[in-house]
N, CA and C atoms of all chains as a GROMACS GRO file, in nm:
protein
  564
    1MET      N    1   0.085  -0.120   0.000
    1MET     CA    2   0.000   0.000   0.000
    1MET      C    3   0.088   0.125   0.000
    2SER      N    4   0.045   0.226  -0.073
    2SER     CA    5   0.122   0.351  -0.078
    2SER      C    6   0.114   0.424   0.056
    3ASP      N    7   0.218   0.503   0.083
    3ASP     CA    8   0.219   0.585   0.204
    3ASP      C    9   0.145   0.716   0.180
    4LEU      N   10   0.090   0.769   0.286
    4LEU     CA   11   0.026   0.900   0.282
    4LEU      C   12   0.130   1.005   0.243
    5LEU      N   13   0.095   1.091   0.148
    5LEU     CA   14   0.186   1.198   0.106
    5LEU      C   15   0.172   1.318   0.197
    6ASN      N   16   0.280   1.390   0.216
    6ASN     CA   17   0.270   1.514   0.294
    6ASN      C   18   0.238   1.632   0.200
    7GLU      N   19   0.214   1.746   0.258
    7GLU     CA   20   0.168   1.862   0.180
    7GLU      C   21   0.265   1.901   0.070
    8ASP      N   22   0.393   1.899   0.103
    8ASP     CA   23   0.494   1.938   0.004
    8ASP      C   24   0.496   1.840  -0.113
    9GLU      N   25   0.486   1.711  -0.082
    9GLU     CA   26   0.484   1.611  -0.188
    9GLU      C   27   0.360   1.631  -0.278
   10ILE      N   28   0.248   1.659  -0.214
   10ILE     CA   29   0.125   1.681  -0.292
   10ILE      C   30   0.140   1.804  -0.381
   11LYS      N   31   0.196   1.910  -0.328
   11LYS     CA   32   0.214   2.034  -0.407
   11LYS      C   33   0.300   2.009  -0.531
   12THR      N   34   0.399   1.922  -0.517
   12THR     CA   35   0.485   1.889  -0.631
   12THR      C   36   0.410   1.802  -0.732
   13LEU      N   37   0.343   1.700  -0.681
   13LEU     CA   38   0.278   1.604  -0.772
   13LEU      C   39   0.158   1.664  -0.846
   14ILE      N   40   0.086   1.754  -0.780
   14ILE     CA   41  -0.035   1.809  -0.843
   14ILE      C   42   0.000   1.886  -0.970
   15LYS      N   43   0.123   1.937  -0.976
   15LYS     CA   44   0.165   2.012  -1.096
   15LYS      C   45   0.175   1.922  -1.219
   16LYS      N   46   0.191   1.792  -1.194
   16LYS     CA   47   0.202   1.700  -1.307
   16LYS      C   48   0.066   1.658  -1.363
   17VAL      N   49  -0.039   1.688  -1.287
   17VAL     CA   50  -0.175   1.653  -1.333
   17VAL      C   51  -0.263   1.779  -1.323
   18PRO      N   52  -0.232   1.880  -1.408
   18PRO     CA   53  -0.297   2.010  -1.392
   18PRO      C   54  -0.447   2.011  -1.419
   19GLU      N   55  -0.498   1.904  -1.479
   19GLU     CA   56  -0.643   1.898  -1.502
   19GLU      C   57  -0.719   1.857  -1.376
   20TRP      N   58  -0.646   1.818  -1.273
   20TRP     CA   59  -0.710   1.773  -1.149
   20TRP      C   60  -0.705   1.883  -1.044
   21GLU      N   61  -0.815   1.896  -0.970
   21GLU     CA   62  -0.821   1.990  -0.858
   21GLU      C   63  -0.803   1.912  -0.729
   22LEU      N   64  -0.736   1.977  -0.636
   22LEU     CA   65  -0.724   1.919  -0.502
   22LEU      C   66  -0.843   1.968  -0.420
   23GLU      N   67  -0.928   1.874  -0.377
   23GLU     CA   68  -1.043   1.911  -0.292
   23GLU      C   69  -1.033   1.830  -0.165
   24GLY      N   70  -0.986   1.893  -0.060
   24GLY     CA   71  -0.965   1.821   0.066
   24GLY      C   72  -0.866   1.709   0.045
   25LYS      N   73  -0.910   1.587   0.070
   25LYS     CA   74  -0.821   1.472   0.057
   25LYS      C   75  -0.842   1.397  -0.073
   26GLU      N   76  -0.901   1.467  -0.171
   26GLU     CA   77  -0.931   1.402  -0.299
   26GLU      C   78  -0.873   1.480  -0.416
   27LEU      N   79  -0.842   1.406  -0.522
   27LEU     CA   80  -0.815   1.465  -0.653
   27LEU      C   81  -0.944   1.456  -0.733
   28VAL      N   82  -0.982   1.567  -0.795
   28VAL     CA   83  -1.109   1.571  -0.867
   28VAL      C   84  -1.085   1.619  -1.010
   29ARG      N   85  -1.138   1.544  -1.104
   29ARG     CA   86  -1.135   1.590  -1.243
   29ARG      C   87  -1.275   1.583  -1.302
   30VAL      N   88  -1.315   1.693  -1.365
   30VAL     CA   89  -1.444   1.699  -1.434
   30VAL      C   90  -1.415   1.694  -1.584
   31ALA      N   91  -1.470   1.594  -1.651
   31ALA     CA   92  -1.449   1.577  -1.795
   31ALA      C   93  -1.582   1.600  -1.866
   32GLU      N   94  -1.583   1.696  -1.958
   32GLU     CA   95  -1.708   1.728  -2.027
   32GLU      C   96  -1.700   1.682  -2.172
   33PHE      N   97  -1.802   1.614  -2.215
   33PHE     CA   98  -1.809   1.564  -2.352
   33PHE      C   99  -1.929   1.626  -2.423
   34ASP      N  100  -1.937   1.606  -2.552
   34ASP     CA  101  -2.050   1.660  -2.627
   34ASP      C  102  -2.174   1.573  -2.612
   35GLU      N  103  -2.149   1.443  -2.597
   35GLU     CA  104  -2.264   1.351  -2.595
   35GLU      C  105  -2.251   1.251  -2.481
   36PHE      N  106  -2.366   1.206  -2.436
   36PHE     CA  107  -2.375   1.110  -2.326
   36PHE      C  108  -2.287   0.987  -2.349
   37MET      N  109  -2.295   0.929  -2.470
   37MET     CA  110  -2.223   0.803  -2.493
   37MET      C  111  -2.071   0.823  -2.496
   38GLU      N  112  -2.025   0.943  -2.526
   38GLU     CA  113  -1.881   0.971  -2.517
   38GLU      C  114  -1.837   0.964  -2.371
   39GLY      N  115  -1.921   1.015  -2.283
   39GLY     CA  116  -1.890   1.007  -2.140
   39GLY      C  117  -1.887   0.863  -2.091
   40ILE      N  118  -1.981   0.784  -2.142
   40ILE     CA  119  -1.986   0.642  -2.104
   40ILE      C  120  -1.862   0.568  -2.155
   41ASP      N  121  -1.820   0.598  -2.276
   41ASP     CA  122  -1.697   0.537  -2.329
   41ASP      C  123  -1.577   0.574  -2.240
   42PHE      N  124  -1.572   0.699  -2.199
   42PHE     CA  125  -1.465   0.742  -2.109
   42PHE      C  126  -1.470   0.664  -1.977
   43VAL      N  127  -1.589   0.649  -1.923
   43VAL     CA  128  -1.604   0.573  -1.797
   43VAL      C  129  -1.555   0.429  -1.816
   44ASP      N  130  -1.586   0.370  -1.931
   44ASP     CA  131  -1.538   0.233  -1.957
   44ASP      C  132  -1.385   0.228  -1.959
   45GLY      N  133  -1.324   0.330  -2.017
   45GLY     CA  134  -1.178   0.336  -2.019
   45GLY      C  135  -1.121   0.354  -1.879
   46VAL      N  136  -1.184   0.442  -1.802
   46VAL     CA  137  -1.142   0.464  -1.662
   46VAL      C  138  -1.155   0.334  -1.584
   47ALA      N  139  -1.265   0.263  -1.606
   47ALA     CA  140  -1.290   0.139  -1.532
   47ALA      C  141  -1.181   0.036  -1.558
   48GLU      N  142  -1.140   0.026  -1.683
   48GLU     CA  143  -1.036  -0.071  -1.720
   48GLU      C  144  -0.905  -0.038  -1.647
   49ILE      N  145  -0.869   0.090  -1.648
   49ILE     CA  146  -0.747   0.134  -1.579
   49ILE      C  147  -0.759   0.110  -1.428
   50ALA      N  148  -0.875   0.145  -1.374
   50ALA     CA  149  -0.898   0.133  -1.229
   50ALA      C  150  -0.889  -0.013  -1.184
   51GLU      N  151  -0.947  -0.100  -1.266
   51GLU     CA  152  -0.949  -0.242  -1.231
   51GLU      C  153  -0.807  -0.299  -1.236
   52GLU      N  154  -0.732  -0.257  -1.337
   52GLU     CA  155  -0.594  -0.301  -1.350
   52GLU      C  156  -0.510  -0.256  -1.232
   53ALA      N  157  -0.534  -0.132  -1.188
   53ALA     CA  158  -0.458  -0.074  -1.076
   53ALA      C  159  -0.514  -0.117  -0.941
   54ASN      N  160  -0.627  -0.184  -0.943
   54ASN     CA  161  -0.702  -0.214  -0.821
   54ASN      C  162  -0.717  -0.088  -0.736
   55HIS      N  163  -0.754   0.020  -0.802
   55HIS     CA  164  -0.772   0.149  -0.734
   55HIS      C  165  -0.886   0.220  -0.808
   56HIS      N  166  -0.997   0.241  -0.738
   56HIS     CA  167  -1.122   0.275  -0.806
   56HIS      C  168  -1.171   0.413  -0.768
   57PRO      N  169  -1.178   0.503  -0.862
   57PRO     CA  170  -1.230   0.637  -0.830
   57PRO      C  171  -1.382   0.634  -0.810
   58ASP      N  172  -1.432   0.731  -0.738
   58ASP     CA  173  -1.576   0.758  -0.740
   58ASP      C  174  -1.606   0.824  -0.874
   59ILE      N  175  -1.716   0.784  -0.935
   59ILE     CA  176  -1.751   0.832  -1.070
   59ILE      C  177  -1.895   0.881  -1.069
   60ASP      N  178  -1.914   1.007  -1.108
   60ASP     CA  179  -2.050   1.062  -1.119
   60ASP      C  180  -2.074   1.100  -1.265
   61ILE      N  181  -2.184   1.051  -1.319
   61ILE     CA  182  -2.221   1.080  -1.457
   61ILE      C  183  -2.346   1.168  -1.457
   62ARG      N  184  -2.332   1.287  -1.516
   62ARG     CA  185  -2.446   1.379  -1.532
   62ARG      C  186  -2.455   1.413  -1.679
   63TYR      N  187  -2.540   1.338  -1.749
   63TYR     CA  188  -2.547   1.344  -1.895
   63TYR      C  189  -2.406   1.332  -1.952
   64ALA      N  190  -2.351   1.435  -2.016
   64ALA     CA  191  -2.221   1.419  -2.081
   64ALA      C  192  -2.106   1.471  -1.995
   65THR      N  193  -2.132   1.495  -1.868
   65THR     CA  194  -2.027   1.540  -1.776
   65THR      C  195  -1.993   1.429  -1.678
   66VAL      N  196  -1.867   1.392  -1.672
   66VAL     CA  197  -1.822   1.285  -1.583
   66VAL      C  198  -1.726   1.345  -1.480
   67THR      N  199  -1.756   1.325  -1.353
   67THR     CA  200  -1.668   1.373  -1.246
   67THR      C  201  -1.603   1.254  -1.178
   68LEU      N  202  -1.472   1.260  -1.166
   68LEU     CA  203  -1.395   1.154  -1.100
   68LEU      C  204  -1.336   1.208  -0.970
   69ARG      N  205  -1.341   1.127  -0.866
   69ARG     CA  206  -1.279   1.162  -0.738
   69ARG      C  207  -1.189   1.047  -0.696
   70VAL      N  208  -1.063   1.080  -0.670
   70VAL     CA  209  -0.962   0.980  -0.640
   70VAL      C  210  -0.903   1.007  -0.503
   71THR      N  211  -0.898   0.907  -0.419
   71THR     CA  212  -0.831   0.917  -0.290
   71THR      C  213  -0.795   0.775  -0.246
   72THR      N  214  -0.717   0.764  -0.139
   72THR     CA  215  -0.684   0.632  -0.085
   72THR      C  216  -0.751   0.618   0.051
   73HIS      N  217  -0.867   0.552   0.049
   73HIS     CA  218  -0.947   0.543   0.172
   73HIS      C  219  -0.869   0.476   0.285
   74GLU      N  220  -0.784   0.379   0.251
   74GLU     CA  221  -0.712   0.302   0.355
   74GLU      C  222  -0.625   0.391   0.442
   75VAL      N  223  -0.574   0.500   0.386
   75VAL     CA  224  -0.488   0.590   0.466
   75VAL      C  225  -0.555   0.726   0.487
   76ASN      N  226  -0.680   0.736   0.442
   76ASN     CA  227  -0.757   0.859   0.462
   76ASN      C  228  -0.686   0.981   0.402
   77GLY      N  229  -0.635   0.965   0.281
   77GLY     CA  230  -0.568   1.077   0.216
   77GLY      C  231  -0.507   1.037   0.084
   78LEU      N  232  -0.418   1.121   0.035
   78LEU     CA  233  -0.360   1.099  -0.098
   78LEU      C  234  -0.227   1.026  -0.091
   79THR      N  235  -0.206   0.939  -0.189
   79THR     CA  236  -0.084   0.860  -0.200
   79THR      C  237  -0.035   0.864  -0.345
   80ASP      N  238   0.083   0.807  -0.367
   80ASP     CA  239   0.134   0.796  -0.504
   80ASP      C  240   0.033   0.724  -0.595
   81ALA      N  241  -0.038   0.627  -0.539
   81ALA     CA  242  -0.134   0.551  -0.619
   81ALA      C  243  -0.241   0.642  -0.680
   82ASP      N  244  -0.278   0.747  -0.606
   82ASP     CA  245  -0.379   0.840  -0.657
   82ASP      C  246  -0.326   0.921  -0.774
   83PHE      N  247  -0.204   0.971  -0.760
   83PHE     CA  248  -0.146   1.051  -0.869
   83PHE      C  249  -0.115   0.964  -0.990
   84ASP      N  250  -0.072   0.840  -0.966
   84ASP     CA  251  -0.051   0.747  -1.078
   84ASP      C  252  -0.181   0.725  -1.155
   85LEU      N  253  -0.287   0.700  -1.079
   85LEU     CA  254  -0.416   0.676  -1.143
   85LEU      C  255  -0.461   0.799  -1.221
   86ALA      N  256  -0.448   0.916  -1.161
   86ALA     CA  257  -0.488   1.041  -1.228
   86ALA      C  258  -0.412   1.056  -1.360
   87GLY      N  259  -0.282   1.032  -1.356
   87GLY     CA  260  -0.200   1.046  -1.477
   87GLY      C  261  -0.242   0.948  -1.585
   88ARG      N  262  -0.272   0.826  -1.545
   88ARG     CA  263  -0.313   0.725  -1.644
   88ARG      C  264  -0.449   0.759  -1.703
   89ILE      N  265  -0.538   0.813  -1.621
   89ILE     CA  266  -0.670   0.854  -1.673
   89ILE      C  267  -0.652   0.970  -1.771
   90ASP      N  268  -0.563   1.062  -1.740
   90ASP     CA  269  -0.538   1.175  -1.830
   90ASP      C  270  -0.497   1.128  -1.969
   91ASN      N  271  -0.424   1.018  -1.974
   91ASN     CA  272  -0.380   0.966  -2.104
   91ASN      C  273  -0.497   0.928  -2.194
   92LEU      N  274  -0.610   0.894  -2.134
   92LEU     CA  275  -0.730   0.862  -2.212
   92LEU      C  276  -0.783   0.983  -2.288
   93LEU      N  277  -0.754   1.101  -2.235
   93LEU     CA  278  -0.817   1.223  -2.286
   93LEU      C  279  -0.721   1.308  -2.368
   94ASP      N  280  -0.597   1.265  -2.379
   94ASP     CA  281  -0.501   1.346  -2.455
   94ASP      C  282  -0.526   1.338  -2.605
   95MET      N  283  -4.314   1.532  -2.536
   95MET     CA  284  -4.266   1.529  -2.397
   95MET      C  285  -4.379   1.481  -2.306
   96SER      N  286  -4.344   1.401  -2.208
   96SER     CA  287  -4.443   1.350  -2.114
   96SER      C  288  -4.494   1.461  -2.023
   97ASP      N  289  -4.619   1.443  -1.977
   97ASP     CA  290  -4.676   1.540  -1.882
   97ASP      C  291  -4.634   1.508  -1.740
   98LEU      N  292  -4.629   1.612  -1.658
   98LEU     CA  293  -4.601   1.596  -1.516
   98LEU      C  294  -4.711   1.511  -1.453
   99LEU      N  295  -4.672   1.413  -1.375
   99LEU     CA  296  -4.770   1.326  -1.307
   99LEU      C  297  -4.813   1.391  -1.176
  100ASN      N  298  -4.937   1.367  -1.138
  100ASN     CA  299  -4.981   1.417  -1.006
  100ASN      C  300  -4.953   1.312  -0.899
  101GLU      N  301  -4.975   1.349  -0.774
  101GLU     CA  302  -4.939   1.261  -0.661
  101GLU      C  303  -5.007   1.125  -0.668
  102ASP      N  304  -5.134   1.124  -0.703
  102ASP     CA  305  -5.206   0.996  -0.711
  102ASP      C  306  -5.148   0.906  -0.820
  103GLU      N  307  -5.118   0.966  -0.932
  103GLU     CA  308  -5.060   0.887  -1.041
  103GLU      C  309  -4.924   0.828  -0.999
  104ILE      N  310  -4.845   0.911  -0.929
  104ILE     CA  311  -4.714   0.864  -0.883
  104ILE      C  312  -4.731   0.749  -0.783
  105LYS      N  313  -4.826   0.764  -0.691
  105LYS     CA  314  -4.850   0.659  -0.590
  105LYS      C  315  -4.885   0.526  -0.656
  106THR      N  316  -4.960   0.532  -0.766
  106THR     CA  317  -4.996   0.410  -0.838
  106THR      C  318  -4.875   0.351  -0.910
  107LEU      N  319  -4.802   0.436  -0.980
  107LEU     CA  320  -4.692   0.388  -1.064
  107LEU      C  321  -4.574   0.336  -0.983
  108ILE      N  322  -4.550   0.396  -0.866
  108ILE     CA  323  -4.434   0.357  -0.786
  108ILE      C  324  -4.447   0.211  -0.740
  109LYS      N  325  -4.571   0.164  -0.730
  109LYS     CA  326  -4.593   0.024  -0.687
  109LYS      C  327  -4.542  -0.075  -0.792
  110LYS      N  328  -4.534  -0.029  -0.914
  110LYS     CA  329  -4.487  -0.118  -1.022
  110LYS      C  330  -4.335  -0.129  -1.028
  111VAL      N  331  -4.267  -0.036  -0.958
  111VAL     CA  332  -4.120  -0.040  -0.956
  111VAL      C  333  -4.072  -0.035  -0.810
  112PRO      N  334  -4.101  -0.142  -0.736
  112PRO     CA  335  -4.078  -0.139  -0.590
  112PRO      C  336  -3.932  -0.126  -0.549
  113GLU      N  337  -3.841  -0.149  -0.642
  113GLU     CA  338  -3.698  -0.134  -0.608
  113GLU      C  339  -3.656   0.013  -0.607
  114TRP      N  340  -3.744   0.100  -0.653
  114TRP     CA  341  -3.711   0.243  -0.660
  114TRP      C  342  -3.775   0.318  -0.544
  115GLU      N  343  -3.699   0.412  -0.489
  115GLU     CA  344  -3.749   0.499  -0.384
  115GLU      C  345  -3.786   0.633  -0.445
  116LEU      N  346  -3.892   0.692  -0.393
  116LEU     CA  347  -3.927   0.828  -0.432
  116LEU      C  348  -3.854   0.924  -0.340
  117GLU      N  349  -3.766   1.005  -0.398
  117GLU     CA  350  -3.694   1.106  -0.318
  117GLU      C  351  -3.721   1.241  -0.381
  118GLY      N  352  -3.813   1.315  -0.321
  118GLY     CA  353  -3.851   1.444  -0.379
  118GLY      C  354  -3.908   1.424  -0.517
  119LYS      N  355  -3.844   1.483  -0.616
  119LYS     CA  356  -3.894   1.474  -0.754
  119LYS      C  357  -3.817   1.372  -0.836
  120GLU      N  358  -3.751   1.279  -0.766
  120GLU     CA  359  -3.668   1.180  -0.834
  120GLU      C  360  -3.707   1.038  -0.793
  121LEU      N  361  -3.686   0.946  -0.886
  121LEU     CA  362  -3.687   0.803  -0.855
  121LEU      C  363  -3.541   0.762  -0.836
  122VAL      N  364  -3.515   0.690  -0.727
  122VAL     CA  365  -3.377   0.652  -0.695
  122VAL      C  366  -3.369   0.501  -0.677
  123ARG      N  367  -3.274   0.439  -0.744
  123ARG     CA  368  -3.247   0.298  -0.719
  123ARG      C  369  -3.098   0.278  -0.692
  124VAL      N  370  -3.070   0.206  -0.585
  124VAL     CA  371  -2.932   0.172  -0.550
  124VAL      C  372  -2.912   0.024  -0.583
  125ALA      N  373  -2.817  -0.004  -0.670
  125ALA     CA  374  -2.789  -0.142  -0.711
  125ALA      C  375  -2.650  -0.180  -0.660
  126GLU      N  376  -2.647  -0.287  -0.580
  126GLU     CA  377  -2.519  -0.329  -0.522
  126GLU      C  378  -2.472  -0.458  -0.586
  127PHE      N  379  -2.346  -0.458  -0.625
  127PHE     CA  380  -2.287  -0.576  -0.689
  127PHE      C  381  -2.172  -0.626  -0.603
  128ASP      N  382  -2.122  -0.743  -0.638
  128ASP     CA  383  -2.008  -0.798  -0.562
  128ASP      C  384  -1.877  -0.735  -0.606
  129GLU      N  385  -1.869  -0.699  -0.733
  129GLU     CA  386  -1.743  -0.649  -0.785
  129GLU      C  387  -1.764  -0.524  -0.870
  130PHE      N  388  -1.660  -0.443  -0.873
  130PHE     CA  389  -1.661  -0.317  -0.948
  130PHE      C  390  -1.706  -0.335  -1.092
  131MET      N  391  -1.647  -0.436  -1.161
  131MET     CA  392  -1.676  -0.448  -1.304
  131MET      C  393  -1.820  -0.492  -1.331
  132GLU      N  394  -1.883  -0.558  -1.235
  132GLU     CA  395  -2.025  -0.590  -1.251
  132GLU      C  396  -2.108  -0.462  -1.251
  133GLY      N  397  -2.069  -0.368  -1.166
  133GLY     CA  398  -2.137  -0.239  -1.164
  133GLY      C  399  -2.118  -0.163  -1.294
  134ILE      N  400  -1.997  -0.171  -1.349
  134ILE     CA  401  -1.969  -0.104  -1.476
  134ILE      C  402  -2.050  -0.167  -1.589
  135ASP      N  403  -2.060  -0.299  -1.589
  135ASP     CA  404  -2.142  -0.367  -1.691
  135ASP      C  405  -2.288  -0.321  -1.681
  136PHE      N  406  -2.335  -0.308  -1.557
  136PHE     CA  407  -2.472  -0.259  -1.536
  136PHE      C  408  -2.486  -0.118  -1.593
  137VAL      N  409  -2.390  -0.032  -1.564
  137VAL     CA  410  -2.394   0.106  -1.614
  137VAL      C  411  -2.398   0.107  -1.767
  138ASP      N  412  -2.322   0.017  -1.830
  138ASP     CA  413  -2.324   0.009  -1.976
  138ASP      C  414  -2.463  -0.030  -2.027
  139GLY      N  415  -2.527  -0.122  -1.955
  139GLY     CA  416  -2.663  -0.162  -1.993
  139GLY      C  417  -2.762  -0.047  -1.975
  140VAL      N  418  -2.748   0.023  -1.864
  140VAL     CA  419  -2.834   0.140  -1.837
  140VAL      C  420  -2.813   0.245  -1.947
  141ALA      N  421  -2.687   0.266  -1.983
  141ALA     CA  422  -2.655   0.370  -2.083
  141ALA      C  423  -2.722   0.339  -2.216
  142GLU      N  424  -2.721   0.212  -2.254
  142GLU     CA  425  -2.782   0.173  -2.381
  142GLU      C  426  -2.933   0.202  -2.381
  143ILE      N  427  -2.997   0.164  -2.270
  143ILE     CA  428  -3.141   0.190  -2.256
  143ILE      C  429  -3.169   0.341  -2.254
  144ALA      N  430  -3.087   0.414  -2.181
  144ALA     CA  431  -3.106   0.558  -2.166
  144ALA      C  432  -3.092   0.629  -2.301
  145GLU      N  433  -2.992   0.585  -2.377
  145GLU     CA  434  -2.966   0.648  -2.505
  145GLU      C  435  -3.081   0.620  -2.602
  146GLU      N  436  -3.130   0.497  -2.599
  146GLU     CA  437  -3.244   0.459  -2.683
  146GLU      C  438  -3.367   0.542  -2.649
  147ALA      N  439  -3.388   0.562  -2.519
  147ALA     CA  440  -3.507   0.636  -2.472
  147ALA      C  441  -3.484   0.787  -2.478
  148ASN      N  442  -3.362   0.828  -2.507
  148ASN     CA  443  -3.322   0.969  -2.497
  148ASN      C  444  -3.364   1.028  -2.362
  149HIS      N  445  -3.338   0.950  -2.259
  149HIS     CA  446  -3.374   0.992  -2.122
  149HIS      C  447  -3.265   0.935  -2.031
  150HIS      N  448  -3.188   1.024  -1.970
  150HIS     CA  449  -3.061   0.985  -1.909
  150HIS      C  450  -3.061   1.005  -1.759
  151PRO      N  451  -3.050   0.898  -1.684
  151PRO     CA  452  -3.044   0.912  -1.537
  151PRO      C  453  -2.911   0.969  -1.493
  152ASP      N  454  -2.909   1.030  -1.376
  152ASP     CA  455  -2.783   1.058  -1.308
  152ASP      C  456  -2.731   0.925  -1.255
  153ILE      N  457  -2.602   0.904  -1.269
  153ILE     CA  458  -2.542   0.775  -1.231
  153ILE      C  459  -2.422   0.801  -1.140
  154ASP      N  460  -2.424   0.744  -1.021
  154ASP     CA  461  -2.309   0.755  -0.929
  154ASP      C  462  -2.251   0.616  -0.906
  155ILE      N  463  -2.122   0.601  -0.927
  155ILE     CA  464  -2.054   0.473  -0.906
  155ILE      C  465  -1.961   0.486  -0.786
  156ARG      N  466  -1.985   0.403  -0.685
  156ARG     CA  467  -1.898   0.398  -0.567
  156ARG      C  468  -1.853   0.253  -0.551
  157TYR      N  469  -1.737   0.222  -0.608
  157TYR     CA  470  -1.689   0.084  -0.617
  157TYR      C  471  -1.799  -0.003  -0.679
  158ALA      N  472  -1.855  -0.097  -0.606
  158ALA     CA  473  -1.953  -0.188  -0.668
  158ALA      C  474  -2.098  -0.147  -0.642
  159THR      N  475  -2.118  -0.024  -0.596
  159THR     CA  476  -2.253   0.027  -0.572
  159THR      C  477  -2.285   0.136  -0.674
  160VAL      N  478  -2.394   0.116  -0.745
  160VAL     CA  479  -2.436   0.213  -0.848
  160VAL      C  480  -2.570   0.272  -0.806
  161THR      N  481  -2.575   0.405  -0.800
  161THR     CA  482  -2.700   0.474  -0.766
  161THR      C  483  -2.750   0.548  -0.889
  162LEU      N  484  -2.877   0.525  -0.921
  162LEU     CA  485  -2.940   0.591  -1.036
  162LEU      C  486  -3.047   0.688  -0.986
  163ARG      N  487  -3.054   0.804  -1.048
  163ARG     CA  488  -3.157   0.903  -1.016
  163ARG      C  489  -3.224   0.944  -1.146
  164VAL      N  490  -3.356   0.929  -1.147
  164VAL     CA  491  -3.432   0.954  -1.268
  164VAL      C  492  -3.536   1.062  -1.242
  165THR      N  493  -3.540   1.161  -1.328
  165THR     CA  494  -3.644   1.264  -1.321
  165THR      C  495  -3.656   1.328  -1.459
  166THR      N  496  -3.756   1.411  -1.478
  166THR     CA  497  -3.770   1.481  -1.606
  166THR      C  498  -3.745   1.629  -1.581
  167HIS      N  499  -3.622   1.671  -1.610
  167HIS     CA  500  -3.582   1.809  -1.578
  167HIS      C  501  -3.671   1.911  -1.650
  168GLU      N  502  -3.716   1.877  -1.772
  168GLU     CA  503  -3.793   1.974  -1.852
  168GLU      C  504  -3.923   2.016  -1.784
  169VAL      N  505  -3.981   1.927  -1.702
  169VAL     CA  506  -4.106   1.962  -1.634
  169VAL      C  507  -4.084   1.970  -1.483
  170ASN      N  508  -3.957   1.957  -1.441
  170ASN     CA  509  -3.922   1.968  -1.300
  170ASN      C  510  -4.000   1.868  -1.213
  171GLY      N  511  -4.008   1.745  -1.260
  171GLY     CA  512  -4.078   1.644  -1.182
  171GLY      C  513  -4.084   1.512  -1.256
  172LEU      N  514  -4.171   1.425  -1.209
  172LEU     CA  515  -4.181   1.290  -1.264
  172LEU      C  516  -4.287   1.279  -1.372
  173THR      N  517  -4.255   1.200  -1.473
  173THR     CA  518  -4.345   1.176  -1.586
  173THR      C  519  -4.348   1.026  -1.616
  174ASP      N  520  -4.435   0.988  -1.707
  174ASP     CA  521  -4.439   0.848  -1.751
  174ASP      C  522  -4.302   0.802  -1.801
  175ALA      N  523  -4.228   0.893  -1.863
  175ALA     CA  524  -4.096   0.856  -1.918
  175ALA      C  525  -4.003   0.807  -1.807
  176ASP      N  526  -4.016   0.863  -1.688
  176ASP     CA  527  -3.931   0.821  -1.576
  176ASP      C  528  -3.966   0.680  -1.531
  177PHE      N  529  -4.094   0.653  -1.518
  177PHE     CA  530  -4.134   0.519  -1.475
  177PHE      C  531  -4.106   0.415  -1.582
  178ASP      N  532  -4.122   0.453  -1.708
  178ASP     CA  533  -4.086   0.361  -1.818
  178ASP      C  534  -3.938   0.326  -1.809
  179LEU      N  535  -3.855   0.428  -1.791
  179LEU     CA  536  -3.710   0.406  -1.784
  179LEU      C  537  -3.676   0.317  -1.664
  180ALA      N  538  -3.736   0.346  -1.550
  180ALA     CA  539  -3.710   0.266  -1.429
  180ALA      C  540  -3.745   0.120  -1.454
  181GLY      N  541  -3.859   0.096  -1.515
  181GLY     CA  542  -3.901  -0.042  -1.542
  181GLY      C  543  -3.806  -0.113  -1.636
  182ARG      N  544  -3.760  -0.041  -1.738
  182ARG     CA  545  -3.668  -0.103  -1.834
  182ARG      C  546  -3.533  -0.133  -1.770
  183ILE      N  547  -3.489  -0.045  -1.682
  183ILE     CA  548  -3.363  -0.069  -1.610
  183ILE      C  549  -3.378  -0.191  -1.519
  184ASP      N  550  -3.494  -0.203  -1.454
  184ASP     CA  551  -3.517  -0.319  -1.367
  184ASP      C  552  -3.501  -0.450  -1.442
  185ASN      N  553  -3.541  -0.450  -1.568
  185ASN     CA  554  -3.529  -0.573  -1.648
  185ASN      C  555  -3.385  -0.621  -1.660
  186LEU      N  556  -3.292  -0.528  -1.650
  186LEU     CA  557  -3.149  -0.566  -1.655
  186LEU      C  558  -3.108  -0.649  -1.534
  187LEU      N  559  -3.179  -0.630  -1.425
  187LEU     CA  560  -3.136  -0.688  -1.297
  187LEU      C  561  -3.220  -0.808  -1.256
  188ASP      N  562  -3.322  -0.840  -1.335
  188ASP     CA  563  -3.408  -0.954  -1.297
  188ASP      C  564  -3.336  -1.088  -1.317
   0.00000   0.00000   0.00000
């Protein structure tokens, strides 16, 4: 299991995933698509990555807007695993 | 577009979809699975139905728990389209 990151580590890592916002102990990314099914395709891609990493974001679908929230519940905060997952999800959207 | 249903109509229709809770102006169903990917498969099935009906529920995924919220935003309440969608989604889980 990854270790809890401290504030300085988080400040450094967040710069590598600029599409994500830090909200409390979570990384949050809102992805907006033109159509509902594009959002669903994105969720399917996220799911595949999440399952592979055994690290699963919270996913909210509001028509064509998908919000992802990533944290490590086991340590009640952010770890390398969260930033790794965020980076891999970003690759889906590049 | 479907017409807004009155309270009596809603009371009758909700009996046909007993897995759904009435929460304010929404129908809500929480579907719990054993594994994350089962929930994702369910969401894919819901998406197909929703796209066909051109009526899209809010979908929240929390690991293997999927929460659906159905309402008709255009009339700010529940319509036949909501109960039709709920019933069709239930067929996925029977």
